[in-house]
Each structure stands twice: as structure tokens, then as C-alpha cells.
C-alpha positions in Angstrom: -0.1 -0.2 -0.1 1.7 3.4 -0.9 0.8 6.5 0.8 -1.0 4.4 3.4 0.4 6.8 6.4 -2.1 9.4 6.1 -5.8 10.5 4.7 -7.2 7.8 2.5 -4.5 5.6 2.4 -4.5 5.4 6.2 -8.0 4.8 5.9 -7.5 1.9 3.4 -4.8 0.2 5.7 -7.3 0.3 8.4 -10.1 -1.3 6.7 -7.9 -3.9 4.8 -6.5 -5.0 8.3 -10.1 -5.3 9.8 -11.0 -7.6 6.7 -8.0 -9.7 7.6 -5.3 -8.8 5.5 -1.7 -8.2 6.3 -0.5 -5.1 5.4 2.6 -3.2 4.2 2.7 0.4 3.9 5.0 2.6 1.8 5.3 6.2 2.7 8.1 8.5 3.3 7.0 9.8 6.9 8.5 7.6 9.8 5.7 8.8 12.3 2.9 8.3 10.1 4.4 4.7 9.3 4.7 4.0 12.8 1.0 4.9 13.3 -0.4 3.1 10.5 1.7 -0.1 11.6 0.2 0.0 14.7 -3.4 0.2 13.5 -2.9 -2.8 11.8 -1.6 -4.6 14.7 -4.4 -3.4 16.8 -6.8 -5.4 14.3 -4.7 -8.3 15.0 -2.9 -8.8 11.6 0.7 -8.5 10.7 2.5 -5.2 9.7 5.3 -3.6 8.1 6.1 0.0 7.2 8.7 0.6 4.7 10.1 4.1 4.4 9.9 4.6 0.6 9.9 7.8 -1.8 7.5 6.3 -4.9 8.8 9.1 -7.2 11.9 6.8 -7.2 11.6 3.2 -9.0 14.8 1.7 -7.1 13.3 2.5 -3.8 9.8 1.1 -4.8 11.8 -2.0 -5.7 13.7 -2.2 -2.7 10.6 -1.8 -0.6 8.8 -4.7 -2.4 11.8 -7.0 -1.9 11.3 -6.2 1.9 7.9 -6.7 2.0 7.9 -10.1 0.4 10.9 -11.2 2.6 9.0 -10.0 5.9 5.1 -11.0 4.9 5.6 -13.5 1.5 4.1 -13.0 -1.5 2.4 -9.7 -2.6 -1.0 -10.7 -3.4 -2.2 -6.9 -3.6 -0.7 -3.6 -4.4 -2.8 -0.5 -4.0 -1.5 2.8 -5.3 -2.6 5.9 -3.6 0.6 8.1 -2.9 0.4 11.6 -3.9 1.3 14.9 -3.4 0.0 18.5 -5.2 0.6 22.0 -5.5 -2.5 24.3 -5.3 -1.5 27.4 -7.5 -2.3 28.8 -11.0 -0.3 27.1 -13.7 2.0 29.9 -14.7 2.7 30.7 -10.5 3.8 27.1 -10.2 7.4 26.7 -9.9 8.6 24.1 -12.7 10.6 21.9 -10.2 7.4 21.7 -7.9 5.3 20.9 -10.7 7.8 18.1 -11.9 8.0 16.9 -8.1 4.3 16.8 -8.0 3.8 14.7 -11.4 6.8 12.2 -10.5 5.1 11.2 -7.1 1.4 11.4 -8.3 2.3 9.9 -11.8 5.3 8.4 -11.7 4.5 6.9 -8.2 1.9 4.8 -9.8 4.2 3.4 -12.6 6.6 2.3 -10.2 4.4 0.8 -8.1 2.5 -1.1 -10.8 5.8 -2.1 -12.5 7.1 -3.7 -8.8 3.8 -5.4 -8.4 3.6 -6.6 -12.0 6.8 -7.9 -11.7 6.3 -10.4 -8.8 2.5 -11.4 -9.8 2.6 -11.9 -13.4 5.2 -14.8 -13.2 3.0 -16.2 -10.5 0.0 -15.6 -12.7 -2.1 -14.2 -9.6 -2.6 -10.9 -8.0 -4.3 -7.5 -8.0 -3.4 -3.9 -8.5 -5.8 -1.2 -7.5 -5.1 2.2 -8.8 -6.7 5.0 -6.8 -7.7 7.5 -8.8 -9.9 10.9 -9.0 -12.8 12.5 -10.7 -10.0 14.8 -11.8 -8.4 12.2 -13.7 -11.2 13.0 -16.1 -12.0 16.5 -15.6 -9.7 19.7 -14.9 -10.0 22.0 -12.6 -8.3 25.3 -11.7 -5.5 25.2 -9.3 -4.7 21.6 -9.7 -2.8 21.4 -13.2 -0.1 18.8 -11.9 -2.2 16.6 -10.0 -5.2 16.7 -12.9 -2.6 16.0 -15.2 -1.2 13.3 -13.5 -4.2 11.3 -12.8 -5.1 11.6 -16.4 -1.9 10.0 -17.2 -2.5 7.4 -14.8 -5.6 6.4 -16.7 -3.9 6.0 -20.1 -1.4 4.3 -18.7 -3.3 1.8 -16.7 -5.5 1.3 -20.0 -2.5 0.2 -21.4 -1.2 -2.3 -19.0 -4.8 -3.9 -18.8 -4.6 -4.4 -22.3 -1.1 -6.3 -22.6 -2.4 -8.2 -19.6 -5.4 -9.5 -21.5 -3.3 -9.8 -24.7 -1.1 -12.1 -22.5 -4.0 -14.0 -20.6 -3.0 -13.2 -17.7 -5.0 -13.8 -14.7 -3.8 -10.8 -12.5 -6.3 -7.8 -12.4 -5.9 -4.2 -12.3 -8.4 -1.9 -11.1 -8.9 1.8 -10.8 -11.4 3.3 -8.4 -12.1 7.3 -8.9 -12.6 9.3 -6.0 -14.7 12.3 -5.1 -13.3 15.1 -2.8 -12.6 13.9 0.6 -11.7 15.0 4.0 -8.1 14.1 4.3 -4.9 15.4 5.5 -3.5 16.7 2.3 -5.5 20.2 2.4 -3.4 21.0 5.6 0.0 20.3 4.0 -0.4 20.7 0.1 2.2 23.2 -1.2 -0.1 26.4 -2.1 0.5 29.8 -3.3 -3.0 30.8 -2.2 -4.0 33.4 0.5 -6.7 30.7 2.4 -6.3 27.4 3.3 -7.5 25.0 0.8 -10.3 22.9 0.6 -11.8 19.9 -1.4 -14.7 20.5 -3.9 -17.9 20.0 -2.2 -19.8 17.7 -1.6 -17.0 16.3 1.0 -16.9 12.5 1.8 -15.5 11.1 4.9 -12.3 8.8 3.8 -13.6 5.7 5.3 -16.5 5.7 2.9 -14.1 5.7 -0.2 -11.8 3.1 1.7 -14.8 0.3 2.0 -15.2 0.8 -1.8 -11.6 0.4 -2.5 -11.8 -3.0 0.0 -14.8 -4.4 -2.0 -12.6 -3.9 -5.3 -9.6 -5.8 -4.0 -12.2 -8.8 -2.9 -14.0 -8.4 -5.8 -12.2 -6.7 -8.8 -13.7 -4.9 -11.5 -11.9 -2.6 -14.1 -13.5 0.5 -13.1 -15.5 2.1 -10.3 -16.7 5.4 -9.8 -17.0 6.8 -6.1 -19.9 9.2 -5.1 -22.5 11.0 -7.0 -20.3 14.0 -7.8 -17.7 12.0 -9.5 -20.3 10.5 -11.7 -21.6 14.0 -12.4 -18.3 15.1 -13.1 -17.4 12.6 -15.8 -20.4 12.4 -17.1 -20.8 15.9 -17.3 -17.3 16.5 -19.1 -18.2 14.0 -21.8 -21.2 15.8 -22.5 -20.9 19.5 -21.8 -17.3 20.2 -21.2 -17.3 23.8 -22.8 -20.1 24.5 -20.0 -17.8 23.2 -17.4 -15.1 25.2 -18.3 -17.4 28.2 -18.0 -18.4 27.3 -14.3 -15.1 26.3 -13.3 -13.8 29.4 -14.4 -16.1 31.2 -12.4 -16.3 29.4 -9.2 -13.5 26.8 -9.1 -10.5 29.1 -7.6 -12.8 30.7 -4.5 -14.6 27.2 -4.1 -11.4 25.7 -3.4 -10.2 27.8 -0.6 -11.9 28.5 2.9 -12.0 31.7 4.8 -9.2 30.6 7.0 -5.8 31.9 6.4 -3.0 29.7 4.9 -0.7 30.2 7.5 -2.6 27.7 9.7 -1.5 25.0 7.8 0.4 22.4 9.4 3.3 22.4 6.8 4.2 21.3 3.3 4.9 17.9 2.3 5.7 18.1 -1.5 9.3 17.7 -0.9 9.7 16.2 2.7 7.2 14.5 5.1 5.4 16.5 7.7 6.7 15.3 11.2 3.9 13.8 13.1 1.2 11.2 12.7 -1.8 12.8 11.1 -4.1 10.3 10.6 -6.8 9.8 7.9 -8.8 12.7 8.3 -8.5 16.5 7.7 -10.1 19.8 8.9 -13.8 19.1 7.5 -15.4 16.7 9.8 -18.5 19.1 10.4 -19.5 18.8 6.8 -18.2 15.6 5.3 -20.4 12.5 4.1 -20.1 9.1 6.0 -21.9 7.6 2.9 -24.7 8.3 0.0 -27.1 6.7 -1.9 -24.5 5.9 -4.7 -21.9 4.7 -2.3 -24.4 2.6 -0.5 -25.7 1.1 -3.9 -21.9 0.2 -5.2 -21.7 -1.5 -2.1 -24.5 -3.3 -2.2 -24.6 -4.0 -6.1 -24.7 -7.6 -5.8 -27.6 -7.7 -3.6 -29.2 -5.1 -5.9 -28.5 -7.1 -8.9 -30.2 -10.4 -7.1 -33.1 -8.2 -6.1 -33.5 -7.1 -9.7 -33.3 -10.7 -11.1 -35.9 -12.0 -8.6 -38.4 -9.0 -9.6 -38.0 -9.5 -13.1 -38.6 -13.4 -12.8 -41.4 -12.5 -10.4 -43.0 -10.1 -12.9 -42.6 -12.6 -15.7 -44.3 -15.1 -13.6 -47.0 -13.0 -12.9 -47.4 -12.3 -16.5 -47.3 -16.2 -17.4 -50.2 -16.8 -15.1 -52.3 -14.1 -16.2 -51.8 -15.4 -20.0 -52.8 -19.0 -18.8 -56.0 -17.8 -17.4 
């Protein structure tokens, strides 16, 4: 699990542990790694924390070797590590843009490579890419993040086709997320005067982590989490020019609170912020624990069974009526 020391990744670590998985966590910050390992141990599972910068492929390969040495063969690999810069494109330093891209895009490439090098020869395993609605719709102030997530989708689609070509039993899935109440908004690099915030409506990370764990248990190619993700992706396919104008008017103010940016906990673009910051950000009071779409995602098999039953019942009623 990359990026498992904080935010959504931390919530995924906890969820997987409670579902019976041993969990290895790859991240830069020692304090967050220690906290994540303790979370897994508290759930009665084995854990290992490996300090790792996912933008460096050598570090990711070495971390994967270490994980297999301590926990055995990697059966599931979840890519979640990310970082970002909140700033207009022309106000973003080139080296900061490249750093955000290396972590948020090449971190997924490096993690996927490390996973597949181990899984493909065994002909089993699951890779889950944690994506975003912003993998399909760019918004102001997040050019580096949006570009990286778009690139991740194209890269993953290529990998999926190659695995299908060879008849591999390894599954690769993408789970695309809405705005969440995570730690990133307290430590993202920003040039803005105000404290950043996710685009509303905001979801608690546990709701999204549960969907990731469901996909781990029952792999499927693509999953959209939350009504805003569905609306954003479909809207961009049909009325992109209208979304351009809407986001031009509201996207910049909508990603800032009234709180001064000086109250943020730090800047984690190049170095981890000290401390164990857990999964949640500053927006508990206005974050959703679930929604009808998330509930339906998590109960899709039961709903499908109920639909089949309803159709069969209706067909039986019609048949009886015809006999009469």
C-alpha cells in the first residue's frame, strides 16, 4: 500500500486490516508509518512499514523486496501515494510541478511495475489504482495533480490491454474518488492566501476506503465513487465547454476556505511533515459518511439479485395471467 501513512491511504490500511489482510505500508514519514503499523497490529494482523519515496523506482523495488521478505508474496498492491501544488499553472515553479508529477503519476508507474514483476510470473494478484474524478476533468489550481491523474488512466488502460493479450490472471482496477476530508489540504504546497479545501460535497475517507476494499475482494476494471464523481465524468463527456466556464467562475474561490493559509500544518511536497496525522482533515463537520450511490456500489450484488428476482416474479405473474 503506497501512501498509506495518512489520509485516504491510512483509512484503506485500517479497512484492509479489519478485513483480515496483513498490510505493508510504503510512505516517507516515519511517524505516520509507525501509526499505520500500529493500526494494523491493533486489528490483529501483521504489518510492516517501509520508508520509501515512490517517485524513485529503485526505492519502490527495494521496498517490494523487503515486504516479500517479511510478509510473503504480494497478493494485492494498492497505489495511492500523491502530492500536489495548489496554484495557478504560471505561478507553479517548474521543479514543484515536476515533483508533484513524479509522485502522483510516476509513483503509480513504479508501484505497478514492482507489483507486476512479482505477480505476472505467479499468474495471480490484484493491483488497485486510486484515481479521481479529476482524472477526467481538469480544474483550476491543480494542473499538476489533474495532469498526473489523467496520465495514470491512460497508462493503466495500456497495462490492462497487455495483460489481456497474454491471458494473465492478474487484475488491475481503478477506483475514482470524489473530494474527501483528508490530510492533504493541511499540508499541500500552495501559493493561495487561504487554507485549501476539497470541492464539495466532501466525503469521509472511510466511505471511500470501504469501496477500495470491496474492489480488492472482488476486482472490477473501473469504479466511480460518489454522485459528484459520476456527475463530473459524465458532465465532462457531454457539456465540457459549460464546465469550463462554470469552473472558471467558481473553481478558484470554491477551493479555499475563509481561514488563512498560515494555519496549515506544513508543506509535504519535498519532505514529509513530522507527526502522525491520521486519516481525517479539517472538514469533519461537513463531510458525508456515505451516500445513496456509495451504498448502492457496496451492495451491487444484492441489488442485482433483487432485480433478477423482481423480473422473475413479474414474468411469473404475466405467465399466470396469460394462462388464465
